[in-house]
C-alpha positions as CSV (number, residue, x, y, z in Angstrom):
1,M,-14.2,4.0,-20.2
2,N,-11.2,5.3,-18.3
3,I,-13.3,7.3,-15.8
4,A,-15.7,4.3,-15.5
5,A,-12.8,2.1,-14.5
6,I,-11.8,4.5,-11.7
7,V,-15.4,4.9,-10.5
8,L,-15.9,1.2,-10.5
9,G,-12.7,0.9,-8.4
10,Y,-14.1,3.3,-5.9
11,L,-17.4,1.5,-5.7
12,L,-15.7,-1.9,-5.2
13,G,-13.4,-0.4,-2.5
14,S,-16.5,1.0,-0.7
15,V,-18.0,-2.4,0.0
16,P,-18.1,-2.5,3.9
17,F,-17.0,-6.1,4.5
18,A,-15.9,-5.4,8.1
19,S,-19.4,-4.1,9.1
20,W,-21.1,-7.1,7.4
21,V,-18.8,-9.8,8.9
22,A,-19.0,-8.2,12.4
23,R,-22.8,-8.0,12.1
24,C,-22.9,-11.7,11.4
25,Q,-21.3,-12.1,14.8
26,G,-23.9,-9.8,16.4
27,I,-21.5,-6.9,16.7
28,E,-21.9,-3.4,15.2
29,V,-18.2,-2.7,14.6
30,R,-18.7,1.1,14.3
31,N,-20.0,1.1,17.9
32,A,-17.5,-1.3,19.4
33,G,-13.8,-1.2,20.2
34,S,-12.1,1.7,18.4
35,G,-15.2,2.2,16.1
36,N,-13.0,1.7,13.0
37,P,-14.6,-0.6,10.4
38,G,-11.5,-2.6,9.7
39,A,-9.9,-6.0,10.3
40,A,-7.9,-4.8,13.4
41,N,-11.0,-3.7,15.2
42,V,-12.9,-6.9,14.1
43,L,-10.0,-8.8,15.6
44,R,-10.4,-7.0,18.9
45,T,-14.2,-7.3,19.0
46,A,-15.1,-10.5,17.2
47,G,-12.0,-12.6,17.2
48,V,-9.4,-14.1,14.8
49,G,-11.7,-15.9,12.3
50,P,-13.9,-12.9,11.5
51,A,-10.8,-10.7,11.3
52,V,-9.0,-13.0,8.8
53,A,-12.2,-13.1,6.7
54,V,-12.4,-9.3,6.7
55,M,-8.7,-9.0,5.8
56,L,-9.1,-11.4,2.9
57,L,-12.3,-9.8,1.6
58,D,-10.8,-6.3,1.8
59,A,-7.8,-7.5,-0.1
60,A,-10.0,-9.2,-2.6
61,K,-11.9,-6.0,-3.4
62,G,-8.7,-4.2,-4.1
63,T,-7.6,-7.0,-6.4
64,A,-11.0,-7.0,-8.1
65,A,-10.7,-3.3,-8.8
66,V,-7.4,-3.8,-10.6
67,I,-8.6,-6.8,-12.6
68,A,-11.8,-5.0,-13.6
69,A,-9.8,-1.9,-14.7
70,R,-7.4,-4.1,-16.8
71,M,-10.4,-5.5,-18.6
72,M,-11.6,-2.0,-19.3
73,S,-8.3,-0.2,-20.1
74,G,-4.9,-1.2,-21.3
75,N,-3.4,2.0,-19.8
76,V,-1.4,1.1,-16.7
77,A,-1.9,4.6,-15.3
78,I,-5.6,4.2,-15.4
79,V,-5.4,0.7,-13.9
80,T,-3.3,2.1,-11.1
81,A,-5.7,5.0,-10.6
82,A,-8.6,2.5,-10.3
83,G,-6.6,0.6,-7.7
84,V,-5.9,3.7,-5.7
85,A,-9.6,4.7,-6.1
86,A,-10.5,1.3,-4.4
87,I,-8.2,2.2,-1.5
88,V,-9.9,5.6,-1.2
89,G,-13.3,4.0,-1.5
90,H,-12.4,1.7,1.4
91,I,-11.3,4.6,3.6
92,Y,-13.9,7.1,2.5
93,P,-17.1,5.2,1.5
94,A,-19.8,7.6,0.3
95,W,-22.7,5.6,1.8
96,S,-21.1,5.2,5.2
97,G,-20.5,8.9,5.9
98,F,-17.1,8.7,4.3
99,R,-16.0,6.8,7.4
100,G,-14.2,3.5,6.5
101,G,-11.2,1.5,7.4
102,K,-7.5,2.4,7.2
103,G,-6.7,0.9,3.8
104,V,-4.0,-1.7,4.7
105,A,-5.7,-4.9,3.3
106,A,-7.2,-3.0,0.3
107,S,-3.8,-1.7,-0.6
108,A,-2.3,-5.1,-0.3
109,G,-4.9,-6.5,-2.7
110,V,-4.3,-3.7,-5.2
111,F,-0.5,-3.9,-5.3
112,A,-0.4,-7.7,-5.0
113,V,-1.5,-7.5,-8.7
114,L,0.4,-4.3,-9.7
115,A,3.6,-4.9,-7.8
116,P,3.7,-8.4,-6.4
117,V,7.3,-8.5,-5.3
118,A,7.2,-5.1,-3.6
119,T,3.9,-6.1,-1.9
120,G,5.5,-9.4,-0.7
121,I,8.4,-7.4,0.8
122,A,5.9,-5.0,2.5
123,A,3.9,-8.0,3.8
124,L,7.0,-9.5,5.3
125,V,7.8,-6.2,7.0
126,F,4.2,-6.0,8.2
127,V,4.2,-9.5,9.7
128,G,7.7,-9.2,11.1
129,T,6.9,-5.9,12.8
130,I,3.7,-7.2,14.4
131,A,5.6,-10.3,15.6
132,A,8.3,-8.1,17.2
133,T,6.1,-5.5,18.7
134,R,2.6,-7.0,18.9
135,F,1.2,-3.8,17.5
136,V,-1.0,-4.1,14.4
137,S,-0.6,-0.4,13.8
138,A,3.2,-0.5,13.9
139,G,3.1,-3.3,11.4
140,S,0.7,-1.3,9.2
141,L,2.9,1.7,9.3
142,A,6.1,-0.2,8.7
143,G,4.5,-2.1,5.8
144,A,3.2,1.2,4.3
145,L,6.7,2.7,4.5
146,A,8.3,-0.4,3.0
147,L,6.0,-0.7,-0.1
148,P,7.1,2.4,-2.0
149,V,10.8,1.8,-1.2
150,A,10.5,-1.8,-2.5
151,A,8.6,-0.5,-5.5
152,V,11.4,2.0,-6.4
153,V,14.0,-0.8,-6.5
154,S,11.7,-3.0,-8.6
155,D,11.3,-2.7,-12.4
156,L,7.9,-1.1,-12.3
157,P,6.2,1.5,-14.4
158,D,6.4,5.1,-13.0
159,S,2.6,5.2,-12.5
160,V,2.7,2.1,-10.3
161,I,5.6,3.5,-8.3
162,G,3.6,6.7,-7.9
163,G,0.6,4.7,-6.8
164,T,2.6,3.0,-4.1
165,F,3.7,6.4,-2.7
166,L,0.2,7.8,-2.8
167,A,-1.3,4.7,-1.1
168,S,1.5,4.7,1.5
169,A,0.8,8.4,2.3
170,I,-3.0,7.7,2.6
171,V,-2.5,4.7,4.9
172,I,0.0,6.5,7.1
173,G,-2.3,9.5,7.3
174,R,-5.1,7.3,8.4
175,H,-2.9,5.9,11.2
176,R,-1.9,9.3,12.7
177,D,-3.9,8.6,15.9
178,N,-2.3,5.2,16.2
179,L,1.1,6.8,15.7
180,S,0.3,9.3,18.5
181,R,-0.7,6.5,20.8
182,L,2.4,4.5,19.9
183,M,4.6,7.5,20.8
184,A,2.7,8.0,24.0
185,G,3.0,4.4,25.0
186,N,-0.8,3.7,25.2
187,E,-1.5,1.9,22.0
188,R,-3.3,-1.5,22.4
189,R,-1.2,-4.6,21.7
190,I,-2.6,-7.4,19.5
191,G,-4.6,-10.0,21.4
192,L,-6.3,-7.5,23.7
193,R,-10.1,-7.9,23.3
194,L,-12.3,-4.9,24.1
Protein backbone atom coordinates (compact mmCIF):
# COMPACT_ATOMS: atom_id res chain seq x y z
CA MET A 1 0.00 0.00 0.00
CA ASN A 2 2.91 2.35 0.74
CA ILE A 3 4.41 1.87 -2.72
CA ALA A 4 0.95 2.25 -4.26
CA ALA A 5 0.55 5.64 -2.58
CA ILE A 6 3.85 6.83 -4.01
CA VAL A 7 3.08 5.50 -7.50
CA LEU A 8 -0.35 7.16 -7.39
CA GLY A 9 1.33 10.41 -6.38
CA TYR A 10 3.60 10.20 -9.41
CA LEU A 11 0.68 9.45 -11.74
CA LEU A 12 -1.38 12.35 -10.40
CA GLY A 13 1.59 14.68 -10.76
CA SER A 14 2.06 13.58 -14.35
CA VAL A 15 -1.33 14.88 -15.54
CA PRO A 16 -0.36 17.52 -18.18
CA PHE A 17 -2.78 20.32 -17.37
CA ALA A 18 -0.66 23.02 -19.04
CA SER A 19 -0.74 21.19 -22.36
CA TRP A 20 -4.48 20.55 -22.11
CA VAL A 21 -5.42 24.11 -21.14
CA ALA A 22 -3.17 25.66 -23.81
CA ARG A 23 -4.57 23.29 -26.43
CA CYS A 24 -8.06 24.57 -25.61
CA GLN A 25 -6.73 27.99 -26.63
CA GLY A 26 -5.38 26.57 -29.89
CA ILE A 27 -1.78 26.59 -28.65
CA GLU A 28 0.64 23.67 -28.46
CA VAL A 29 2.58 24.92 -25.46
CA ARG A 30 5.54 22.60 -26.06
CA ASN A 31 6.09 24.29 -29.42
CA ALA A 32 5.44 27.85 -28.27
CA GLY A 33 7.34 30.34 -26.15
CA SER A 34 9.96 28.64 -24.03
CA GLY A 35 8.51 25.21 -24.83
CA ASN A 36 8.06 24.52 -21.13
CA PRO A 37 4.65 23.00 -20.27
CA GLY A 38 4.03 25.14 -17.20
CA ALA A 39 1.98 28.08 -16.01
CA ALA A 40 4.65 30.70 -16.78
CA ASN A 41 4.84 29.69 -20.43
CA VAL A 42 1.05 29.48 -20.66
CA LEU A 43 0.98 33.05 -19.31
CA ARG A 44 3.32 34.20 -22.07
CA THR A 45 1.59 32.33 -24.87
CA ALA A 46 -2.10 32.15 -23.88
CA GLY A 47 -2.65 34.90 -21.33
CA VAL A 48 -3.56 35.39 -17.68
CA GLY A 49 -6.78 33.35 -17.46
CA PRO A 50 -5.35 30.10 -18.84
CA ALA A 51 -2.17 30.57 -16.77
CA VAL A 52 -4.15 30.96 -13.54
CA ALA A 53 -6.17 27.86 -14.44
CA VAL A 54 -2.96 25.87 -14.99
CA MET A 55 -1.45 27.09 -11.73
CA LEU A 56 -4.56 26.09 -9.77
CA LEU A 57 -4.86 22.71 -11.49
CA ASP A 58 -1.17 21.91 -10.98
CA ALA A 59 -1.46 22.84 -7.31
CA ALA A 60 -4.62 20.74 -7.03
CA LYS A 61 -2.90 17.62 -8.32
CA GLY A 62 -0.17 18.02 -5.70
CA THR A 63 -2.81 18.41 -3.01
CA ALA A 64 -4.73 15.42 -4.35
CA ALA A 65 -1.61 13.25 -4.18
CA VAL A 66 -1.14 14.07 -0.49
CA ILE A 67 -4.81 13.55 0.39
CA ALA A 68 -4.91 10.24 -1.48
CA ALA A 69 -1.73 9.09 0.28
CA ARG A 70 -3.20 9.99 3.67
CA MET A 71 -6.19 7.80 2.88
CA MET A 72 -3.86 4.93 2.03
CA SER A 73 -1.25 5.30 4.78
CA GLY A 74 -0.97 6.86 8.22
CA ASN A 75 2.80 7.13 7.86
CA VAL A 76 3.79 10.79 7.41
CA ALA A 77 7.02 9.78 5.65
CA ILE A 78 5.04 7.83 3.04
CA VAL A 79 2.57 10.68 2.62
CA THR A 80 5.46 13.11 2.12
CA ALA A 81 7.11 10.73 -0.34
CA ALA A 82 3.87 10.56 -2.31
CA GLY A 83 3.78 14.36 -2.43
CA VAL A 84 7.36 14.56 -3.63
CA ALA A 85 6.52 11.85 -6.20
CA ALA A 86 3.76 14.11 -7.52
CA ILE A 87 6.30 16.91 -7.97
CA VAL A 88 8.65 14.51 -9.77
CA GLY A 89 5.76 13.30 -11.92
CA HIS A 90 4.93 16.87 -12.88
CA ILE A 91 8.53 17.58 -13.87
CA TYR A 92 9.32 14.20 -15.42
CA PRO A 93 6.05 12.69 -16.78
CA ALA A 94 6.70 9.26 -18.27
CA TRP A 95 4.21 9.66 -21.12
CA SER A 96 5.53 13.05 -22.22
CA GLY A 97 9.12 12.04 -22.77
CA PHE A 98 9.98 12.94 -19.14
CA ARG A 99 9.65 16.59 -20.16
CA GLY A 100 7.28 18.48 -17.90
CA GLY A 101 6.98 21.72 -15.96
CA LYS A 102 9.21 23.15 -13.27
CA GLY A 103 7.28 22.01 -10.21
CA VAL A 104 6.44 25.30 -8.50
CA ALA A 105 2.64 25.04 -8.40
CA ALA A 106 2.72 21.29 -7.78
CA SER A 107 5.08 21.86 -4.83
CA ALA A 108 2.77 24.54 -3.47
CA GLY A 109 -0.16 22.13 -3.63
CA VAL A 110 1.77 19.38 -1.85
CA PHE A 111 3.09 21.51 0.98
CA ALA A 112 -0.08 23.56 1.39
CA VAL A 113 -1.36 20.38 3.04
CA LEU A 114 1.82 19.13 4.69
CA ALA A 115 3.28 22.48 5.82
CA PRO A 116 0.64 25.21 5.39
CA VAL A 117 2.40 27.96 7.35
CA ALA A 118 5.75 27.40 5.64
CA THR A 119 4.00 27.29 2.26
CA GLY A 120 2.18 30.54 3.05
CA ILE A 121 5.49 32.21 3.85
CA ALA A 122 7.07 30.86 0.66
CA ALA A 123 4.05 32.07 -1.33
CA LEU A 124 4.44 35.58 0.10
CA VAL A 125 8.12 35.54 -0.86
CA PHE A 126 7.17 34.27 -4.34
CA VAL A 127 4.59 37.01 -4.92
CA GLY A 128 6.71 39.74 -3.33
CA THR A 129 9.74 38.87 -5.45
CA ILE A 130 7.69 38.87 -8.65
CA ALA A 131 6.12 42.21 -7.71
CA ALA A 132 9.56 43.68 -7.06
CA THR A 133 11.39 42.24 -10.07
CA ARG A 134 8.67 41.25 -12.59
CA PHE A 135 10.51 37.95 -13.09
CA VAL A 136 8.42 34.82 -12.49
CA SER A 137 11.61 32.77 -12.34
CA ALA A 138 13.08 34.99 -9.62
CA GLY A 139 9.91 34.56 -7.60
CA SER A 140 10.03 30.80 -8.11
CA LEU A 141 13.64 30.60 -6.98
CA ALA A 142 13.06 32.84 -3.96
CA GLY A 143 9.97 30.87 -2.95
CA ALA A 144 11.83 27.58 -3.34
CA LEU A 145 14.60 28.85 -1.08
CA ALA A 146 12.14 30.20 1.48
CA LEU A 147 10.10 26.99 1.82
CA PRO A 148 12.64 24.77 3.62
CA VAL A 149 13.85 27.66 5.77
CA ALA A 150 10.28 28.33 6.90
CA ALA A 151 9.75 24.60 7.42
CA VAL A 152 12.79 24.33 9.69
CA VAL A 153 11.48 27.02 12.05
CA SER A 154 8.01 25.41 12.10
CA ASP A 155 6.98 22.51 14.28
CA LEU A 156 6.97 19.88 11.54
CA PRO A 157 7.95 16.21 11.33
CA ASP A 158 11.48 15.58 10.11
CA SER A 159 10.19 13.77 7.01
CA VAL A 160 8.16 16.82 5.96
CA ILE A 161 11.15 19.13 6.51
CA GLY A 162 13.26 16.75 4.45
CA GLY A 163 10.59 16.80 1.75
CA THR A 164 10.73 20.59 1.56
CA PHE A 165 14.50 20.50 1.10
CA LEU A 166 14.19 17.87 -1.62
CA ALA A 167 11.40 19.74 -3.42
CA SER A 168 13.35 22.98 -3.18
CA ALA A 169 16.44 21.37 -4.68
CA ILE A 170 14.41 19.87 -7.53
CA VAL A 171 12.66 23.16 -8.34
CA ILE A 172 15.89 25.16 -8.20
CA GLY A 173 17.60 22.59 -10.41
CA ARG A 174 14.82 22.93 -12.97
CA HIS A 175 15.37 26.69 -13.00
CA ARG A 176 19.11 26.56 -13.72
CA ASP A 177 18.63 27.97 -17.25
CA ASN A 178 16.47 30.77 -15.85
CA LEU A 179 19.12 31.50 -13.24
CA SER A 180 21.75 31.76 -15.97
CA ARG A 181 19.56 34.17 -17.92
CA LEU A 182 18.85 36.23 -14.80
CA MET A 183 22.57 36.54 -14.15
CA ALA A 184 23.20 37.44 -17.80
CA GLY A 185 20.41 40.03 -17.75
CA ASN A 186 18.36 38.52 -20.58
CA GLU A 187 15.54 36.76 -18.71
CA ARG A 188 12.04 37.77 -19.89
CA ARG A 189 9.98 39.86 -17.50
CA ILE A 190 6.37 39.03 -16.71
CA GLY A 191 3.88 40.52 -19.14
CA LEU A 192 5.96 39.95 -22.25
CA ARG A 193 3.99 37.79 -24.68
CA LEU A 194 5.83 35.69 -27.23
